[in-house]
ZATI-164007 format. One line per field, with one value per residue: y, z, x of N, C-alpha, C, O, CB in turn. Coordinates in pm, whole numbers. Atoms other than C-alpha are relative to their C-alpha. Glycine has a CB too. Layout:
N
n_py	c(Y|...)
n_pz	c(Z|...)
n_px	c(X|...)
ca_py	c(Y|...)
ca_pz	c(Z|...)
ca_px	c(X|...)
c_py	c(Y|...)
c_pz	c(Z|...)
c_px	c(X|...)
o_py	c(Y|...)
o_pz	c(Z|...)
o_px	c(X|...)
cb_py	c(Y|...)
cb_pz	c(Z|...)
cb_px	c(X|...)
This chain:
316
n_py	c(52|77|-54|71|-91|43|-25|-94|53|119|0|102|-50|88|-61|-58|-125|-122|-68|-110|-133|13|47|106|127|118|128|58|59|-108|-48|103|56|120|85|-53|110|-30|-145|-60|-88|-138|-98|-75|-141|-25|-125|-113|-2|-118|6|4|-98|-118|41|22|-131|-63|70|-28|-141|-8|77|-56|85|-30|47|64|61|139|5|131|48|-56|-143|-77|-47|-24|-66|57|-67|95|-57|89|-54|44|-9|78|-88|48|140|61|128|-9|-30|-144|-72|-54|88|90|18|104|-57|-47|116|71|-87|17|131|4|-84|69|124|-39|-56|102|108|-52|53|-106|-20|72|-33|16|-21|-25|32|-78|-102|-125|-117|49|-56|87|0|-125|16|95|-59|-94|78|65|113|-24|27|1|-20|58|-6|15|-104|-126|-81|-34|-144|-48|57|-75|-134|12|13|-131|-89|34|17|-71|89|52|67|142|83|-11|131|25|18|88|64|139|51|125|118|-7|42|-102|-116|39|7|-135|-77|35|-5|-107|-135|-83|28|-114|-87|25|89|144|66|139|87|-28|-125|21|-31|-28|-42|-79|-46|-18|52|117|-48|85|143|50|-38|69|98|-63|-69|99|47|-104|5|118|-24|-96|87|-78|66|-31|-52|-59|-59|-62|9|-64|100|-39|111|126|32|46|143|71|-6|94|136|23|17|132|101|4|48|-98|-10|-137|-29|-143|-59|-34|-40|45|-91|16|-120|23|137|95|9|-66|33|-99|40|-114|24|-56|21|-71|31|115|5|140|43|120|77|128|104|1|75|9|-65|79|110|111|12|60|98|65|127|91|-37|-99|-122|-25|-92|30|-95|71|-90|2|-44|-66)
n_pz	c(-53|-121|-124|-116|-91|-58|99|-45|13|-81|-118|8|24|96|126|81|63|-44|97|69|-61|-144|-63|-100|34|1|16|133|16|21|136|96|59|-75|-32|-99|-75|-143|-11|-114|30|41|-84|72|32|-48|59|-81|-123|-9|81|141|34|67|137|72|30|105|125|51|42|130|98|8|75|136|26|130|16|32|100|-6|125|17|29|-123|-36|-143|-31|-110|-31|-23|-39|37|-13|127|-2|-116|-91|-136|2|104|45|110|-52|-19|122|77|9|108|99|-31|-94|70|51|-109|-44|93|-24|-129|11|85|-65|-108|57|72|-91|-108|-127|-100|-41|-118|-40|109|-35|114|-34|79|48|48|-22|-46|79|1|-133|-12|80|-66|-125|35|36|-119|-45|-117|67|-72|92|-59|74|-88|-104|33|92|-59|-9|127|14|-89|58|110|-59|-52|113|60|-102|-125|-111|-64|101|-36|112|13|-11|-99|56|-86|65|42|61|64|-62|-146|-56|-98|68|65|-104|-49|105|5|-129|-90|56|-43|-139|-64|97|10|109|-28|118|32|-15|110|72|123|116|-14|135|12|137|29|-114|46|75|-1|-15|-132|-97|23|-103|-123|36|7|-137|-69|53|-55|-142|-11|27|43|78|136|7|132|16|130|29|124|86|31|1|-20|-142|-23|32|-104|-124|12|-9|-140|-79|31|-59|-144|-25|31|133|48|121|22|-66|96|-51|88|-1|120|79|83|-16|40|-100|32|-92|10|-61|-43|44|131|34|-95|-141|-25|-129|-27|-115|-55|-94|-39|-5|-125|-110|8|-117|-120|-15|90|108|118|64|119|20|90|140|24|-74|-95|-105|-133|-103|-119|-111|-42|-138|-35)
n_px	c(-125|26|-52|52|66|127|104|102|135|25|-85|-104|-136|-66|-40|106|-43|66|85|-66|-2|-23|122|-10|-64|89|-69|14|134|97|-25|39|-121|-37|114|93|57|-11|-7|67|112|-30|68|104|-32|-136|-50|43|-80|-86|-121|34|103|-56|-34|125|58|-83|28|134|3|-68|76|135|93|42|137|20|131|29|106|61|59|134|-13|-17|-134|-17|-126|-77|-127|-110|-130|-109|-136|-54|-146|-48|-73|25|43|-82|54|95|133|16|-36|112|117|-40|108|99|98|119|71|69|109|113|60|70|119|98|46|90|123|77|39|82|-47|-15|-138|-46|-135|-96|-139|-89|-139|-93|95|-59|88|129|109|119|62|76|122|90|50|106|119|52|-81|-84|-127|-126|-112|-121|-126|-116|2|-68|80|129|28|52|134|87|18|94|133|38|27|129|103|-18|-34|121|82|9|-43|-145|-66|-105|-133|-78|-115|11|-122|40|-57|13|128|37|57|126|103|24|69|141|67|-39|-9|113|27|66|64|142|35|7|-55|30|-116|-94|28|75|-84|-143|-39|-122|-29|-143|-78|-77|-117|-119|31|-38|102|127|29|52|124|107|24|76|137|66|28|111|114|115|106|-42|-137|-22|-134|-25|-143|-44|-62|-137|-96|72|18|136|2|-73|77|113|-55|-40|122|57|-87|27|136|104|60|-23|75|17|117|105|131|108|114|83|26|119|44|-104|-108|-127|-108|-106|-126|-80|-137|-31|-141|-87|28|88|66|26|80|-62|81|-58|103|74|-60|-146|-59|30|-94|29|-95|63|-86|55|-68|69|3|105|-35|106|-43|49|-43|-45|-39|-140|-7|-125)
ca_py	c(641|374|498|382|535|511|483|775|560|239|317|34|103|-30|32|248|594|950|1126|1390|1746|1643|1461|1182|854|529|170|-50|-229|103|205|-119|-230|-523|-809|-691|-1032|-923|-557|-329|-134|199|496|651|988|965|1270|1489|1403|1674|1551|1512|1787|2074|1881|1777|2137|2259|1992|2067|2443|2377|2122|2264|2085|2066|2025|1783|1616|1257|1183|894|684|835|1182|1286|1475|1519|1754|1611|1781|1599|1685|1528|1573|1544|1648|1426|1716|1569|1229|1004|739|659|684|1055|1140|1192|1054|748|661|341|554|699|360|201|507|467|96|139|420|221|-104|71|255|-53|-315|-86|-244|-42|115|-86|-95|-50|-79|81|-59|138|438|723|1027|812|947|637|638|1002|918|616|804|1072|796|672|400|372|392|300|433|240|282|254|446|702|817|857|1234|1290|1053|1238|1574|1452|1348|1691|1860|1689|1653|1874|1734|1688|1526|1180|1054|1132|822|673|656|371|186|-136|-294|-572|-912|-797|-991|-727|-442|-634|-701|-342|-196|-386|-399|-103|189|307|211|432|574|418|182|-179|-410|-722|-1021|-913|-580|-544|-415|-432|-250|-82|110|100|-116|-392|-225|-489|-867|-915|-748|-978|-1243|-1013|-812|-1123|-1250|-918|-931|-1282|-1172|-878|-1125|-874|-987|-817|-756|-527|-433|-190|-240|-11|-218|-132|-390|-667|-634|-683|-1025|-1127|-1005|-1201|-1512|-1472|-1437|-1747|-1943|-1857|-1982|-1667|-1661|-1354|-1204|-865|-641|-600|-436|-598|-359|-312|-63|-45|-390|-547|-678|-478|-593|-320|-418|-189|-333|-156|-140|88|-45|-362|-372|-720|-874|-1132|-1404|-1714|-2048|-2083|-2211|-2162|-1930|-2189|-2433|-2642|-2773|-2840|-3151|-3297|-3657|-3939|-3934|-3725|-3462|-3502|-3224|-3303|-3084|-3200|-3029|-2939|-2913|-2666)
ca_pz	c(347|618|973|1324|1568|1749|1516|1545|1447|1648|1902|1783|1803|1500|1144|914|765|828|654|401|509|854|932|1182|1182|1092|1125|818|882|899|572|415|349|591|692|877|1028|1371|1432|1712|1729|1548|1770|1667|1498|1567|1344|1598|1878|1994|1808|1476|1493|1387|1086|987|1009|795|534|510|491|186|11|-111|-234|-601|-727|-999|-1134|-1113|-1422|-1425|-1697|-1633|-1712|-1350|-1211|-864|-735|-509|-334|-337|-164|-319|-293|-656|-588|-278|-66|249|149|-44|-209|-499|-275|-232|-592|-751|-801|-1010|-1327|-1198|-933|-1191|-1336|-998|-900|-1212|-1147|-780|-863|-1142|-943|-647|-867|-1069|-791|-539|-265|56|168|421|559|310|357|106|105|-13|-32|-94|-140|-76|-361|-402|-26|-37|-312|-124|206|37|-74|279|300|630|497|654|464|520|415|554|879|731|478|720|779|408|406|703|532|226|444|611|269|182|514|813|1143|1266|945|1039|693|748|678|945|887|1017|940|742|677|426|577|933|1109|1382|1139|949|1273|1389|1057|1076|1448|1595|1354|1477|1841|2030|1707|1739|1442|1463|1229|1050|1063|732|556|267|38|30|-259|-384|-691|-840|-558|-771|-869|-780|-817|-481|-306|-446|-178|124|-62|-133|223|350|119|247|612|555|393|221|87|-234|-319|-609|-730|-1014|-1181|-1434|-1733|-1710|-1804|-1797|-1417|-1446|-1605|-1342|-1054|-1181|-1219|-866|-725|-906|-784|-426|-471|-582|-868|-1077|-1333|-1498|-1298|-1483|-1427|-1574|-1669|-1943|-2219|-2381|-2245|-2375|-2141|-2134|-1981|-1910|-1847|-1670|-1826|-2117|-2282|-2004|-1687|-1553|-1273|-1123|-895|-667|-491|-301|-328|-62|272|159|451|694|633|336|69|-286|-446|-795|-878|-1118|-1491|-1466|-1251|-989|-729|-360|-50|256|596|693|1066|1191)
ca_px	c(2571|2570|2617|2537|2296|1963|1666|1423|1127|1178|1453|1681|2055|2236|2344|2137|2144|2041|1755|1858|1940|2064|1744|1671|1864|1682|1795|1828|1495|1307|1471|1352|1709|1721|1496|1189|1125|1246|1171|1061|739|750|670|334|391|766|821|642|888|1126|1433|1253|990|1218|1350|997|873|1166|1098|728|787|1006|785|456|142|59|-298|-394|-706|-811|-1019|-1264|-1424|-1768|-1634|-1606|-1308|-1166|-896|-625|-334|1|329|640|1016|1121|1481|1508|1623|1466|1324|1561|1346|1116|810|874|965|624|276|358|160|-4|-177|-414|-500|-582|-788|-999|-1047|-1141|-1383|-1551|-1566|-1727|-1978|-2080|-2083|-2247|-2038|-2065|-1736|-1538|-1185|-901|-525|-287|65|367|136|384|161|-146|-358|-581|-640|-748|-997|-1137|-1164|-1372|-1609|-1657|-1392|-1204|-850|-517|-213|110|472|823|878|1118|855|563|614|551|252|103|161|-28|-320|-319|-318|-647|-833|-887|-766|-1123|-1251|-1387|-1292|-925|-707|-483|-108|107|431|439|778|717|777|705|430|433|365|98|-90|-47|-159|-485|-559|-378|-394|-733|-700|-942|-1080|-1422|-1401|-1513|-1325|-1430|-1198|-1041|-998|-1239|-963|-583|-419|-104|15|365|502|658|983|1239|1228|1401|1105|836|872|824|559|352|403|268|-34|-106|-82|-317|-559|-787|-1122|-1008|-640|-549|-200|-127|211|376|489|858|1122|858|824|448|507|760|543|241|459|598|246|122|424|319|-36|-218|-463|-376|-611|-652|-883|-1213|-1548|-1858|-2138|-2397|-2463|-2806|-2879|-2557|-2287|-1964|-1637|-1381|-1019|-774|-460|-294|48|179|17|-141|-397|-410|-670|-509|-704|-604|-788|-1055|-922|-560|-496|-634|-350|-459|-225|-347|-202|-249|-173|-262|-310|-625|-452|-721|-700|-726|-700|-510|-481|-127|-64|195)
c_py	c(-68|64|-86|99|-63|43|91|-60|-123|-9|-103|65|-96|77|52|124|115|55|117|130|-6|-45|-113|-124|-112|-125|-60|-58|108|73|-99|-67|-122|-77|62|-110|23|150|44|80|136|95|71|146|38|135|124|8|113|-3|6|113|119|-33|-18|133|69|-65|42|148|16|-67|46|-91|47|-59|-68|-69|-150|0|-144|-33|61|149|87|39|28|61|-64|84|-106|77|-104|69|-47|-1|-78|82|-51|-149|-70|-135|19|33|147|78|72|-90|-88|-37|-104|48|36|-117|-71|87|-17|-134|-1|84|-71|-123|33|48|-108|-106|48|-53|112|15|-78|47|-31|32|21|-28|76|124|125|118|-40|49|-93|-3|126|-13|-93|58|99|-71|-82|-121|42|-47|5|7|-52|20|-22|114|132|92|52|150|56|-54|82|140|-3|-17|137|99|-23|-13|88|-99|-62|-71|-149|-94|-11|-137|-4|-22|-89|-69|-142|-37|-138|-117|-2|-43|104|118|-34|-5|140|83|-28|23|127|141|92|-28|123|89|-28|-90|-142|-73|-137|-81|29|137|-30|13|23|32|77|33|25|-45|-118|45|-109|-145|-49|37|-84|-96|63|78|-98|-62|100|4|-119|22|97|-63|78|-84|19|57|45|65|54|9|72|-100|46|-123|-135|-34|-47|-150|-79|3|-99|-144|-33|-23|-137|-112|-14|-31|99|-25|146|18|151|50|45|45|-42|95|-27|134|-31|-146|-105|-3|64|-38|99|-49|124|-25|60|-21|63|-45|-119|11|-144|-15|-133|-66|-129|-104|-6|-98|-5|58|-81|-123|-122|0|-67|-93|-52|-129|-85|55|109|130|37|85|-40|106|-78|102|-19|57|63|96)
c_pz	c(134|121|114|95|59|-93|58|0|85|124|-2|-27|-92|-124|-75|-69|47|-114|-64|79|152|75|97|-56|5|-19|-137|-23|-29|-132|-103|-66|75|33|109|82|150|15|129|-47|-44|90|-81|-18|49|-49|76|132|-8|-98|-149|-44|-78|-144|-84|-41|-112|-135|-59|-34|-139|-110|0|-81|-143|-19|-136|0|-17|-97|-9|-129|-26|-30|122|24|150|24|123|18|28|33|-33|24|-122|-1|116|94|143|3|-118|-43|-106|49|15|-129|-66|18|-123|-89|37|98|-73|-53|113|54|-91|23|129|-4|-81|70|111|-55|-63|97|110|136|102|42|128|40|-114|51|-128|44|-94|-56|-56|34|37|-77|-9|134|25|-73|70|128|-28|-37|118|47|123|-37|98|-103|67|-93|99|101|-40|-87|63|21|-128|-25|84|-53|-117|50|47|-111|-59|100|120|113|66|-99|34|-112|-10|17|117|-73|95|-81|-41|-75|-56|60|150|45|99|-68|-66|101|50|-100|1|133|79|-53|50|145|67|-96|-24|-115|52|-127|-19|16|-105|-58|-129|-123|44|-140|4|-146|-13|118|-41|-86|-20|28|142|108|-10|112|125|-29|-1|136|77|-48|58|146|16|-40|-37|-73|-149|8|-143|-2|-142|-23|-132|-83|-41|12|34|148|28|-28|111|133|-4|13|143|87|-25|63|150|30|-26|-139|-43|-130|-19|70|-106|73|-104|15|-124|-67|-95|3|-40|105|-50|106|-23|74|31|-23|-139|-25|102|144|8|141|22|122|46|98|33|5|137|99|-5|124|127|14|-84|-114|-119|-67|-126|-21|-95|-142|-28|76|100|115|133|95|126|108|31|141|25|-106)
c_px	c(-28|67|-54|-62|-125|-113|-109|-139|-27|87|111|135|72|39|-121|51|-87|-85|75|-10|8|-123|24|69|-104|83|-31|-139|-104|22|-51|118|51|-126|-85|-64|0|21|-68|-120|50|-78|-109|42|140|53|-46|76|102|116|-30|-92|55|37|-126|-63|77|-28|-134|-20|60|-81|-145|-92|-18|-139|-6|-136|10|-117|-51|-73|-137|1|19|145|5|138|63|126|106|127|107|134|78|152|61|87|-13|-30|66|-56|-106|-140|-27|12|-117|-121|22|-118|-105|-105|-130|-82|-76|-113|-122|-68|-81|-127|-108|-57|-99|-134|-87|-51|-94|39|14|145|32|139|95|139|80|142|94|-66|66|-88|-141|-121|-121|-73|-81|-133|-99|-59|-112|-129|-52|77|80|141|117|112|127|119|112|4|62|-85|-129|-24|-59|-141|-99|-26|-97|-143|-48|-32|-138|-115|30|25|-122|-93|-8|43|152|67|98|131|79|109|-34|127|-31|77|-14|-139|-52|-69|-133|-113|-35|-78|-149|-70|25|-8|-111|-37|-60|-74|-147|-40|-14|39|-61|128|106|-31|-73|89|144|51|131|24|149|86|87|117|105|-38|29|-102|-127|-35|-60|-128|-117|-29|-86|-145|-76|-37|-117|-132|-125|-104|27|141|26|137|12|150|28|79|140|91|-66|-23|-142|-13|66|-75|-116|49|39|-123|-63|83|-23|-147|-111|-57|10|-77|-8|-126|-99|-125|-103|-118|-85|-19|-113|-43|102|110|129|102|115|124|83|149|20|149|94|-18|-93|-58|-44|-90|57|-95|73|-111|-65|65|152|64|-19|90|-35|103|-70|101|-69|77|-83|-7|-102|24|-109|54|-62|55|35|38|148|5|136|45)
o_py	c(-13|107|-188|208|-184|160|66|-17|-148|-93|-113|155|-214|200|-5|131|97|50|172|146|62|2|-147|-149|-113|-126|-15|-47|88|144|-65|-129|-168|-23|107|-88|-8|200|-32|117|187|74|119|210|142|196|235|100|163|96|48|142|166|45|25|149|129|4|69|182|109|-19|44|-159|166|-162|-19|-88|-201|62|-238|55|77|214|207|-25|56|9|-93|129|-204|177|-216|189|-138|-89|-76|37|-47|-218|-40|-238|127|93|190|197|189|-194|-40|-37|-83|-12|7|-111|-111|33|-25|-142|-45|46|-72|-147|-36|16|-105|-145|-28|-48|213|-85|-92|163|-136|129|-64|22|95|153|191|146|44|59|-47|-8|120|24|-63|39|106|-12|-165|-181|158|-167|94|-83|-15|21|-46|225|238|213|133|194|142|17|118|192|91|36|174|191|62|-17|99|-216|-170|-103|-215|-212|-91|-205|98|-58|-60|-74|-213|-3|-229|-111|-104|23|130|163|46|39|171|159|63|78|168|236|213|-14|231|190|43|-109|-182|-45|-208|-26|6|179|-131|-52|99|-42|125|-41|90|28|-172|15|-129|-175|-132|-17|-78|-106|19|88|-70|-93|60|16|-109|-17|79|-27|53|-181|-72|144|-32|141|-18|59|42|-171|79|-192|-221|-151|-123|-220|-183|-95|-171|-226|-145|-108|-203|-211|-117|-13|70|-64|235|-60|226|-14|114|10|-6|120|-128|239|-118|-202|-224|101|50|-28|107|-78|226|39|52|-90|27|-27|-136|34|-197|58|-229|-1|-178|-71|14|-208|-67|7|-54|-205|-235|105|-171|-54|-65|-134|-57|172|190|220|154|59|-63|168|-168|198|-131|170|9|160)
o_pz	c(221|114|90|115|46|-126|166|76|121|211|95|-110|-61|-125|-66|-107|106|-230|-3|166|224|186|126|-177|92|-95|-207|-133|-110|-180|-221|-171|48|25|212|150|218|-6|191|-164|8|114|-191|77|112|17|48|211|-116|-167|-227|-163|-172|-236|-199|-154|-201|-236|-179|-112|-212|-223|104|-173|-173|41|-233|105|-91|-70|-16|-210|-141|-35|110|-29|214|-26|222|-79|98|-31|17|52|-113|-62|134|140|220|97|-234|-5|-121|-25|18|-132|-102|84|-236|-44|9|109|-23|-56|94|97|-43|24|128|55|-42|66|126|-1|-50|91|162|230|72|48|216|18|-177|124|-216|147|-212|-175|-140|151|85|-21|12|138|88|-21|78|156|49|-30|102|149|137|-38|183|-186|181|-215|217|71|-2|-89|2|11|-124|-77|36|-41|-136|-9|22|-91|-133|61|162|104|123|-65|39|-88|-88|116|158|-191|214|-204|29|-192|20|79|213|12|107|-23|-64|73|74|-63|-19|137|160|24|62|183|66|-54|-100|-139|144|-234|76|44|-82|-60|-195|-225|137|-234|109|-235|71|162|42|-205|-131|118|195|218|79|151|172|58|56|167|152|33|89|190|105|13|18|-142|-229|91|-237|88|-239|62|-234|-30|-158|113|100|180|122|41|153|207|94|77|190|176|69|110|208|143|2|-231|31|-224|78|67|-201|189|-221|126|-191|-2|-181|-98|-25|158|-167|226|-133|194|-38|38|-224|53|107|226|-74|237|-52|220|-30|186|-45|41|239|64|82|174|228|103|-39|-159|-103|-93|-129|0|-120|-167|-118|74|116|167|143|70|167|81|34|163|-12|-92)
o_px	c(-96|183|-118|-8|-146|-126|-161|-226|-143|62|186|146|89|42|-230|168|-194|-47|166|-95|-67|-150|139|69|-191|180|-122|-193|-194|-66|-64|102|162|-236|-34|-164|-97|132|-142|-130|149|-197|-80|88|158|137|0|55|134|142|56|-101|-9|11|-131|-108|17|-38|-145|-109|24|-85|-211|-46|-11|-172|53|-198|94|-220|27|-103|-176|-104|42|237|-97|238|-5|187|80|159|102|140|161|213|183|192|83|10|36|-2|-162|-219|-143|-19|-108|-114|21|-233|-223|-213|-239|-205|-191|-216|-235|-191|-197|-229|-225|-178|-200|-239|-210|-167|-175|-39|76|217|-53|174|86|158|79|187|63|-54|6|-114|-218|-230|-234|-196|-186|-238|-218|-177|-208|-237|-141|41|119|169|124|126|156|106|88|-40|10|-63|-198|-138|-148|-226|-207|-137|-175|-237|-163|-111|-189|-232|146|-12|-112|-207|96|68|203|43|154|133|86|103|-106|145|-64|198|16|-238|-172|-175|-227|-224|-152|-168|-230|-180|-58|1|-91|-153|-1|-133|-212|-159|57|-16|-93|234|224|-147|-46|66|169|22|174|-17|211|175|160|125|154|-117|-45|-97|-212|-152|-165|-215|-223|-144|-176|-237|-195|-145|-200|-237|-233|-70|8|169|8|172|-10|223|-34|165|164|90|-7|-46|-163|-88|15|-75|-140|-17|15|-121|-107|29|10|-193|-227|16|-32|-62|0|-230|-63|-148|-93|-165|-67|-15|-102|-88|77|148|166|76|169|118|72|235|-68|216|211|72|-183|15|-127|-78|62|-151|155|-224|2|106|212|165|45|69|-22|147|-133|215|-191|198|-200|21|-83|-61|-143|163|-182|158|-39|110|200|-39|239|150)
cb_py	c(114|-145|152|-82|129|58|-133|123|-33|-123|-22|-103|18|-116|-100|34|-12|104|49|19|78|130|-45|-37|-30|12|-98|-108|-79|99|26|59|104|37|-139|83|-127|-81|67|89|14|23|102|-9|94|-112|10|-10|-136|14|-126|-131|48|52|-132|-81|89|-12|-151|-42|88|-64|-152|140|-3|-59|118|-102|61|-86|50|-8|-150|-25|46|-79|128|-131|153|-149|97|-91|39|-44|-46|87|146|-121|145|76|-11|-18|-77|-129|-67|51|-96|13|82|-127|-36|-123|125|93|-97|-36|149|11|-106|50|135|-41|-79|108|106|-65|-61|-31|-73|-29|148|-151|-78|90|-118|147|-154|-82|39|-7|86|38|33|-141|-15|121|-55|-130|69|87|-92|-40|-49|-76|100|-128|150|-148|136|-6|-50|-29|-81|-70|76|-41|-149|7|57|-118|-101|56|-18|-129|-148|87|75|113|20|-33|55|99|-33|-122|137|-105|1|-24|-4|8|-11|143|-137|48|53|-136|-88|69|-33|-145|-117|-24|-7|-23|-45|81|-11|128|8|-42|-10|-13|-146|-110|77|99|124|-122|85|-76|129|146|-42|-98|118|50|-82|54|146|-74|-74|94|67|-109|-20|137|-7|-124|56|122|-86|113|56|101|-108|104|-104|142|-149|127|-26|113|28|-113|121|79|-27|61|143|20|-16|119|111|-21|34|133|-44|143|-49|29|-63|31|120|-120|154|-147|151|-64|46|44|-22|37|-147|156|-148|137|-97|31|-152|152|57|148|121|-133|100|-77|-11|34|-29|11|-136|-39|-138|71|138|-42|-40|9|-81|111|-117|93|-74|-27|-121|-57|115|-132|145|-143|108|-95|-28|81|-119|-101)
cb_pz	c(16|-17|19|71|-70|144|-49|-86|-143|-83|120|-109|134|-36|-86|86|-152|47|67|-138|-41|56|-105|52|95|-111|112|-20|125|114|-21|-104|-6|130|42|-69|-32|67|-122|80|122|-151|57|75|63|-46|-144|28|22|138|32|-34|125|76|1|86|126|35|22|101|100|8|30|-62|70|-106|8|-30|-120|128|-139|118|2|123|-73|117|-82|81|22|-27|123|-125|153|-149|136|-112|7|-48|-10|61|-9|49|116|-78|130|98|-98|-150|-11|58|-130|58|68|-116|-68|114|1|-146|6|112|-65|-132|57|87|-105|-110|63|-25|-18|122|22|-25|127|-120|82|-52|-9|-113|111|-151|-126|139|-139|-39|107|-57|-140|31|76|-116|-117|-23|-112|129|-114|90|-40|29|-76|-81|120|-69|-122|131|34|-115|44|140|-46|-90|118|87|-107|-75|43|31|103|67|-144|40|-129|104|-129|91|-22|67|93|-89|103|-151|-35|50|69|77|-104|-70|117|33|-137|-42|81|43|-150|-90|72|73|-128|-13|-112|50|11|-144|-7|-111|-29|-9|-77|65|-63|58|-34|-34|113|-79|73|104|-100|38|-17|-132|38|61|-139|-100|73|-21|-154|-14|71|-88|121|-89|38|-71|45|-35|30|-8|-7|30|-125|95|99|-66|87|-90|-135|18|24|-135|-93|54|-33|-153|-27|63|138|9|0|-21|5|-152|90|-92|29|31|5|35|-77|-145|-78|-139|38|-8|-20|56|-93|147|-1|-9|-138|-10|72|-16|8|22|-35|69|-58|138|-36|-25|0|-124|18|-2|142|-56|44|-99|96|-127|135|51|-85|38|-97|53|-35|45|29|-33|127|-98|98|24)
cb_px	c(106|48|-39|112|-35|-20|-62|1|-27|21|-83|-34|79|-90|78|-123|-5|103|-130|-61|-124|49|-97|-138|120|-108|-40|104|-40|7|148|-89|108|79|47|-107|74|117|-64|96|-93|-35|101|-136|-105|93|-46|-149|72|53|77|-63|-69|124|83|-99|0|150|2|-104|76|138|9|3|-136|102|-102|114|-72|-30|49|-96|-10|-82|-120|-52|37|-18|-22|35|-16|22|4|-12|70|-50|42|79|-51|-116|-155|145|-57|-2|-19|102|60|37|-135|64|59|70|58|40|97|99|45|47|108|92|35|65|120|64|33|85|123|-143|135|-88|28|1|40|-37|57|-15|26|57|-92|23|-3|-17|48|39|105|82|34|74|114|44|32|-137|95|-55|23|13|14|-20|17|130|70|130|-34|-13|126|94|-2|61|136|38|2|112|106|12|-12|-123|81|-75|59|-142|-55|55|73|-34|73|-91|121|-127|120|24|143|30|13|124|97|16|47|132|58|-16|41|133|-5|-121|128|101|72|-71|105|-143|150|-58|-41|-10|131|-117|-53|79|-111|120|-80|29|-94|-92|63|101|81|135|-36|6|126|106|13|35|135|65|2|89|126|28|-28|45|-142|-98|105|-112|112|-65|46|84|-87|49|112|75|33|-98|70|140|-52|-73|120|81|-100|-9|146|38|-9|56|-150|152|-141|-7|41|-33|-7|-42|48|-137|128|28|-121|58|27|-17|49|-47|79|-25|32|-38|29|-25|-62|78|-123|131|-153|134|-142|72|59|-148|-54|52|-59|-144|8|-145|125|-49|34|9|22|-140|-29|-134|24|-59|-39|40|-111|120|-87|93|-25|107)
């Protein structure tokens, strides 16, 4: 229910709503229900501040971790702890409901791709992370992971990290806010999440990824803008095939200049090449890439009978 107050996560006074069970108030932008183009910085670990700490403690005393197995194509298994709020007693949103099905598919792909390619772990940003299960898996493999979601959900994200890593574990992922469409948050997620943490970053994150983040058509524009701003060397999105949303998301991405293809891993068996796809009737894992130099301000044009392609610099 819409109310007015001072946002616990960014300090903005305006319209928004209160967290469940008499929890903190958040403005519409921090709920993800208003444009995030002009937003304020989110306070780091806002849920540990005096006004929110008691509610956070009560929520986490009520919500308990569940253990489940990640199963991989090579027969390996891995136990992960996840804290959810299935009944939305404290956290009222799909990100808190459960570990969504596309999570397991993207985990299998990322594990296989890393094992086959032998690519050394780098920096990875998960968007719309919810419980952050893929990030937990990558961090255990040496990736330097930044988990991002809307500000109101960050207490639950942080609790999931704590359920899987000790506070002094150097592999422990960072947690920070990322409101889709916000240039401020995109810059902070990449440059500021590990301030003082001793990491040195490349110009671009090695991996940007998300699972079950393409629910609603109206979110595709700001989601794709955010993926472009983060500018990962590799961008991977897993989409549950519900109501043809995987088809519409792929079409929206192509319309914005992305090349979209099914995520595959090339390997060999007894000397014969094997190509493994991670798309099935229930879930699609897409690898998104942008034409080279697209981010540097180039426009691709086609003209003439032969559809000759030329590149032209666009200033401004």
